[in-house]
C-alpha atoms as one frame of an Amber mdcrd trajectory, in Angstrom:
protein
 -12.124 -32.928 -47.715 -10.889 -30.121 -49.945 -13.144 -27.420 -48.498 -11.298
 -24.268 -47.311 -11.539 -25.240 -43.621  -9.393 -28.316 -44.238  -7.092 -27.048
 -46.971  -3.749 -28.440 -45.849  -2.019 -26.045 -48.272  -3.078 -23.054 -46.169
  -0.872 -21.744 -43.375  -3.815 -21.355 -40.989  -4.345 -25.132 -41.089  -0.874
 -25.553 -39.561  -1.816 -23.197 -36.724  -4.454 -25.696 -35.574  -3.733 -27.995
 -32.616  -1.558 -30.978 -33.508  -4.358 -33.420 -32.642  -6.736 -31.784 -35.137
  -4.147 -31.869 -37.904  -3.344 -35.504 -37.171  -7.034 -36.396 -37.478  -7.263
 -34.665 -40.874  -4.284 -36.666 -42.131  -5.764 -39.871 -40.726  -8.904 -39.228
 -42.785  -6.806 -38.424 -45.848  -4.905 -41.713 -45.535  -8.251 -43.514 -45.549
  -9.226 -42.017 -48.918  -9.275 -44.277 -51.965  -6.804 -42.104 -53.877  -4.625
 -38.995 -53.287  -6.709 -35.829 -53.074  -6.051 -32.475 -54.723  -5.686 -29.247
 -52.734  -5.779 -25.753 -54.255  -2.784 -23.511 -53.617  -3.528 -20.217 -51.826
  -2.032 -17.070 -53.336   1.324 -16.408 -51.672   3.485 -13.275 -52.073   6.866
 -13.756 -53.807   5.961 -17.323 -54.788   5.189 -18.792 -58.192   1.427 -19.036
 -58.600   0.301 -22.639 -58.807  -3.018 -24.361 -59.142  -2.331 -26.752 -56.272
  -1.057 -30.252 -55.583  -1.984 -33.859 -54.878  -1.246 -34.815 -51.277   0.740
 -38.035 -50.841  -0.038 -39.010 -47.262   0.416 -42.791 -47.155   3.802 -44.306
 -46.422   3.709 -46.433 -49.596   2.927 -43.401 -51.776   5.776 -41.349 -50.297
   8.205 -44.245 -50.792   7.039 -44.835 -54.378   7.448 -41.173 -55.322  10.842
 -40.985 -53.594  12.216 -43.990 -55.455  10.856 -43.063 -58.874  12.866 -40.013
 -59.935  12.035 -40.714 -63.584   8.446 -39.698 -62.854   8.654 -37.465 -59.775
  11.185 -34.698 -60.287  12.828 -32.441 -57.696  13.168 -29.769 -60.365  12.259
 -26.939 -60.487  11.863 -26.844 -56.686  11.015 -29.036 -53.710   9.631 -26.124
 -51.692   5.892 -25.668 -51.548   4.713 -22.995 -52.250   7.224 -22.923 -55.071
   9.570 -19.907 -55.100   9.372 -17.460 -57.967  11.513 -18.468 -60.949  14.007
 -15.632 -60.374  14.961 -16.916 -56.909  17.448 -19.535 -58.128  19.239 -16.926
 -60.226  19.675 -14.703 -57.177  20.510 -17.315 -54.523  21.859 -20.152 -56.649
  20.089 -23.456 -57.198  20.341 -25.994 -54.397  21.354 -29.638 -54.716  17.898
 -30.689 -53.523  16.254 -28.981 -56.526  18.215 -30.942 -59.123  17.810 -34.308
 -60.848  20.289 -36.663 -62.505  22.749 -36.241 -64.068  23.459 -32.849 -62.441
  22.267 -34.043 -59.028  24.485 -37.124 -59.316  27.524 -35.006 -60.155  26.997
 -32.560 -57.294  26.154 -35.242 -54.754  29.304 -37.162 -55.709  31.414 -34.093
 -54.973  29.704 -32.834 -51.799  29.601 -36.325 -50.280  33.217 -35.602 -49.342
  31.752 -33.437 -46.572  30.462 -36.589 -44.883  33.436 -38.894 -45.514  34.375
 -41.196 -42.589  37.576 -39.262 -41.870  35.606 -36.019 -41.628  33.021 -37.592
 -39.344  35.677 -39.071 -37.045  37.259 -35.656 -36.598  33.861 -34.076 -36.021
  32.874 -36.676 -33.414  35.493 -35.363 -30.993  34.370 -31.787 -31.557  30.688
 -32.714 -31.101  31.405 -34.090 -27.635  33.076 -30.849 -26.656  30.214 -28.773
 -28.060  27.688 -30.929 -26.184  29.593 -30.404 -22.938  29.632 -26.628 -23.516
  25.905 -26.512 -24.287  24.843 -28.544 -21.239  27.177 -26.542 -18.977  25.486
 -23.368 -20.237  22.072 -24.778 -19.322  23.175 -25.947 -15.872  24.785 -22.613
 -15.036  21.579 -20.840 -16.064  19.537 -23.205 -13.885  17.181 -23.897 -16.749
  15.568 -21.648 -19.338  14.900 -21.882 -23.056  16.382 -25.183 -24.261  16.371
 -24.019 -27.890  18.341 -20.857 -27.157  20.709 -22.273 -24.535  21.383 -25.761
 -25.889  19.868 -26.961 -29.178  20.565 -24.041 -31.501  24.117 -23.228 -30.236
  25.051 -26.919 -30.309  23.911 -27.611 -33.871  25.300 -24.290 -35.093  28.730
 -25.030 -33.655  28.700 -28.561 -35.088  28.033 -27.302 -38.616  30.530 -24.468
 -38.208  33.147 -26.947 -36.961  32.398 -29.185 -39.919  32.642 -26.348 -42.415
  35.500 -24.476 -40.754  33.707 -21.227 -39.880  35.800 -19.046 -37.546  34.465
 -18.525 -34.000  33.982 -14.790 -34.571  31.497 -15.417 -37.404  29.288 -17.939
 -35.630  26.793 -15.648 -33.906  26.174 -13.992 -37.240  25.541 -17.429 -38.779
  22.940 -18.076 -36.047  21.159 -14.814 -36.876  21.194 -15.514 -40.601  19.799
 -19.022 -40.133  17.063 -17.650 -37.860  16.057 -15.142 -40.558  15.672 -17.929
 -43.139  13.542 -19.978 -40.706  11.283 -17.020 -39.918  10.775 -16.433 -43.639
   9.414 -19.965 -44.055   6.683 -19.266 -41.508   5.027 -16.063 -42.732   3.790
 -17.039 -46.170   0.161 -16.113 -45.520   1.059 -12.692 -44.093   1.860 -10.212
 -46.879   3.503  -7.561 -44.712   5.412 -10.185 -42.751   6.404 -11.927 -45.975
   7.926  -8.773 -47.432   9.727  -7.882 -44.196  11.203 -11.345 -43.770  11.891
 -11.655 -47.494  14.334  -8.777 -47.121  15.957 -10.401 -44.083  16.041 -13.769
 -45.839  17.728 -12.250 -48.888  20.287 -10.518 -46.687  20.907 -13.794 -44.823
  21.283 -15.834 -48.018  23.806 -13.395 -49.474  25.600 -13.237 -46.133  25.967
 -17.011 -45.839  26.995 -17.388 -49.453  29.499 -14.553 -49.171  30.981 -16.116
 -46.046  31.644 -19.495 -47.653  33.052 -17.937 -50.835  35.472 -15.911 -48.699
  36.445 -19.026 -46.737  36.892 -21.023 -49.960  39.214 -18.379 -51.337  41.313
 -18.573 -48.162  41.302 -22.408 -48.068  42.481 -22.690 -51.648  45.600 -20.857
 -50.532  45.879 -22.481 -47.095  43.838 -25.720 -46.912  42.663 -26.945 -43.518
  40.978 -30.038 -42.145  37.414 -28.933 -42.851  34.645 -29.229 -45.417  35.287
 -25.915 -47.152  38.894 -26.984 -47.750  37.753 -30.389 -49.035  35.103 -28.947
 -51.365  36.983 -25.851 -52.516  39.876 -28.071 -53.603  37.797 -31.101 -54.614
  38.580 -32.611 -57.972  36.428 -35.690 -58.560  37.048 -37.093 -62.035  38.054
 -33.647 -63.184  34.961 -32.043 -61.615  34.879 -29.386 -58.934  32.315 -27.032
 -57.434  32.007 -23.500 -58.724  31.741 -20.724 -56.114  28.033 -20.506 -56.912
  27.547 -24.250 -56.341  29.619 -24.146 -53.169  27.536 -21.240 -51.882  24.257
 -23.044 -52.630  25.473 -26.178 -50.833  26.565 -24.140 -47.817  23.110 -22.541
 -47.638  21.509 -25.990 -47.646  23.993 -27.286 -45.071  23.527 -24.327 -42.734
  19.750 -24.128 -42.842  19.152 -27.897 -42.868  22.070 -28.822 -40.639  21.386
 -26.225 -37.953  17.617 -25.904 -37.808  16.338 -29.454 -38.353  18.624 -31.207
 -35.804  17.926 -28.418 -33.283  14.205 -29.016 -33.696  14.714 -32.781 -33.350
  16.554 -32.211 -30.056  13.780 -29.955 -28.774  11.223 -32.613 -29.682  13.385
 -35.242 -27.943  13.357 -33.348 -24.636   9.613 -32.730 -24.991   8.779 -36.369
 -25.722  11.015 -37.771 -22.983   9.455 -35.313 -20.512   5.920 -36.205 -21.554
   6.687 -39.942 -21.441   8.634 -40.499 -18.195   8.395 -44.280 -18.546  10.222
 -44.102 -21.863  12.830 -41.758 -20.401  13.378 -44.140 -17.488  13.795 -47.026
 -19.928  16.319 -45.065 -21.988  18.391 -44.078 -18.968  18.363 -47.631 -17.613
  20.709 -48.659 -20.449  21.528 -45.722 -22.696  23.732 -47.600 -25.150  21.115
 -50.287 -25.634  18.137 -47.993 -26.227  19.464 -44.750 -27.709  19.493 -46.028
 -31.303  15.811 -46.936 -31.177  15.008 -43.752 -29.241  16.556 -41.527 -31.904
  14.639 -43.302 -34.680  11.357 -43.055 -32.769  11.870 -39.364 -31.942  12.422
 -38.673 -35.626   9.384 -40.715 -36.669   7.093 -39.244 -34.045   8.081 -35.603
 -34.526   8.933 -35.537 -38.271  11.057 -32.334 -38.149  10.581 -31.791 -41.909
   6.870 -31.878 -42.665   6.774 -32.039 -46.455   8.564 -31.597 -49.774   7.263
 -31.237 -53.309   7.828 -33.152 -56.541   6.845 -32.276 -60.118   5.401 -35.002
 -62.373   7.457 -35.480 -65.561   5.422 -38.078 -67.498   1.913 -39.502 -67.421
   1.541 -41.809 -64.432  -1.121 -43.367 -62.250  -0.626 -43.447 -58.488  -3.128
 -45.480 -56.487  -5.852 -44.887 -59.061  -5.148 -41.182 -59.494  -4.059 -40.204
 -63.026  -1.197 -37.694 -63.045   0.021 -35.689 -66.012   3.260 -33.816 -66.749
   3.486 -30.599 -64.765   1.247 -31.782 -61.922   2.586 -31.215 -58.433   2.571
 -33.764 -55.631   3.563 -33.055 -52.051   5.108 -35.795 -49.905   3.826 -35.418
 -46.336   6.404 -37.145 -44.149   4.474 -36.352 -40.963   1.517 -38.368 -42.265
   3.564 -41.214 -43.736   5.264 -41.609 -40.349   1.873 -42.205 -38.713   0.554
 -44.636 -41.328  -1.398 -47.348 -39.480  -0.602 -49.931 -42.138   3.138 -49.605
 -41.424   3.376 -48.537 -37.773   1.187 -50.409 -35.245  -0.309 -47.906 -32.773
   1.354 -45.021 -34.629   0.382 -42.401 -32.042   2.198 -44.276 -29.273   5.756
 -43.092 -28.534   7.790 -46.285 -28.161  11.598 -46.215 -28.199  11.682 -50.009
 -28.647   9.664 -49.849 -31.887  11.136 -52.337 -34.348  11.087 -52.182 -37.300
  10.830 -48.422 -37.703  11.019 -47.565 -41.431  10.236 -43.865 -40.959  10.802
 -41.304 -43.706  11.903 -38.382 -41.539  14.948 -37.880 -43.793  12.940 -38.375
 -46.966  11.982 -41.632 -48.580  14.532 -44.064 -50.035  16.148 -43.083 -53.282
  18.663 -40.697 -54.802  17.546 -37.752 -52.686  17.762 -39.378 -49.250  19.312
 -36.826 -46.880  23.119 -36.780 -47.035  23.300 -35.534 -43.459  21.076 -38.195
 -41.870  23.963 -39.987 -40.144  25.350 -36.706 -38.804  21.964 -35.633 -37.394
  21.510 -38.966 -35.610  25.024 -38.764 -34.197  24.365 -35.222 -32.923  21.243
 -36.411 -31.125  23.052 -39.398 -29.593  25.940 -37.311 -28.243  23.901 -34.361
 -26.964  21.231 -36.471 -25.252  23.885 -38.576 -23.527  25.565 -35.458 -22.125
  22.237 -33.900 -21.165  20.721 -36.861 -19.321  24.017 -37.818 -17.676  24.495
 -34.386 -16.134  20.886 -33.191 -15.850  18.748 -36.347 -15.590  15.915 -34.429
 -13.935  15.400 -32.001 -16.814  11.699 -31.469 -17.536   9.384 -29.007 -19.212
   8.649 -25.756 -17.369   5.896 -24.898 -19.836   4.499 -25.979 -23.187   6.703
 -25.814 -26.290   6.131 -22.765 -28.481   5.789 -24.056 -32.050   6.592 -22.192
 -35.247   3.579 -22.157 -37.547   4.938 -23.429 -40.848   3.816 -25.611 -43.732
   7.391 -26.828 -44.200   8.945 -27.842 -40.888   7.868 -28.886 -37.417   9.959
 -26.262 -35.680  10.100 -25.213 -32.034  10.604 -21.504 -31.342  11.028 -21.863
 -27.606  11.129 -24.738 -25.101  11.166 -23.694 -21.417  12.833 -26.312 -19.189
  13.778 -26.621 -15.543  16.384 -28.804 -13.896
C-alpha cells in the first residue's frame, strides 16, 4: 500500500479520478493500523521523512481531541512550510497550541459574537441576492466566478469591514494563495506561484493593518474594529497577530465556503431526487442538506499534527516528532460510522462528519458562519433559479490540501 503508485502524499495521486482515490482510502481504512507514507521532495517546503495516515473516523477524532499528544505546532500544512515562512508571514492561530492558542482564540472569537453574526445575516441576504441576480442576467455560466466566489468574498469583507474598492484585489490575492497550494510537485510552477503567494500574503496583511490603524481612530461596526480595539483581560492582538488572523479568515472564509457551494450545486444536480426533496420543504431539509454536502464533499481534505510524546494509536507506536495527517475526506466516508457512506442523503441522521475538523480545541471557529452562508445562498438560488443544472463537468483543482473547484459551468 505504500508503493509509489499509491503514495497519497504525492500530488499526482490527487489528480486521479475521485472513484480511484476513494477506493484507495477504503483499503487504507481496512488496514489493521495506520500506515506510513514517505514525503516527496517539495520546493520551498521543509524536508520531512513522511507521515502516518489517519483515515478512520475514530482515529481523526482521537487525534483532534488529544492536543497533549497531537500538536498543531509547528504547522498543520502538509507538506510543512520551511521554518522561515512564519517569520515572514506571521504564525497563524491554527499552528499554535495552548496556552497561546487559547489566548488568541479567546480574543478573535469576538469576530463571531452573536451581535456580529446578526448584523452579518442581513448583509448576507443582500449579497446572495446580488450574486444570483448576476447569474440570472448572464443566463448561466461559471458558478464559481459569477456566484460562489463573489458571494463568499463579500461576506468576509462585510464581516471584516473591507471597503468596496479593495474587494476585487482581495479576490485576486486569495486566488493566488489557492493556486500556490496546488502546484507543489511542479518546481517552476511552485516558484512562480510562491512569488504571487508572497505578494498576496503581504498585500492582505498590509490591508488589515491599514484598516486597523484607521479603526483605532474611528471604530466601526466590524471585525477589524472589534479586534483592533479588543482588550480581553488586558490582552489585545498585535498588528502581526491581527494580520495572521486576517490571512486565515480570508483564505479559509472565502475559498472553503465557495467550494462547498460549488459542491452543493453539483450534488443537487447529480441527485435530482434529493434536490426535489429539499425544495419540497426547504426549511425542514436544509439543515440536513448542508451537513450532508459538507460530509460528502469534505472541502478541506487533510491537516497535519506533530506527535509530542510517545503514544500508541490503534497498535501503531508513535514517537515524539512523528507526523500524522488527519484525512477528513476518508473519515467522512468511514463505513463504521456512516451507513452507505457513498450515498448522498440529505436526511442522514446522525451525521457526525468532521468537515470542520474533529472535536476539540481546534474545531473551526467559522463553522457556523459557513453553514449560514450555504443556507442563505442556496435558498436564494433555488427560489429564483430552481432549474439550475450543470452545463458540463466541474473542473477540480488538483491539491493535496483542499477539494476545490476551479470552474463549474451551469445553465438555467
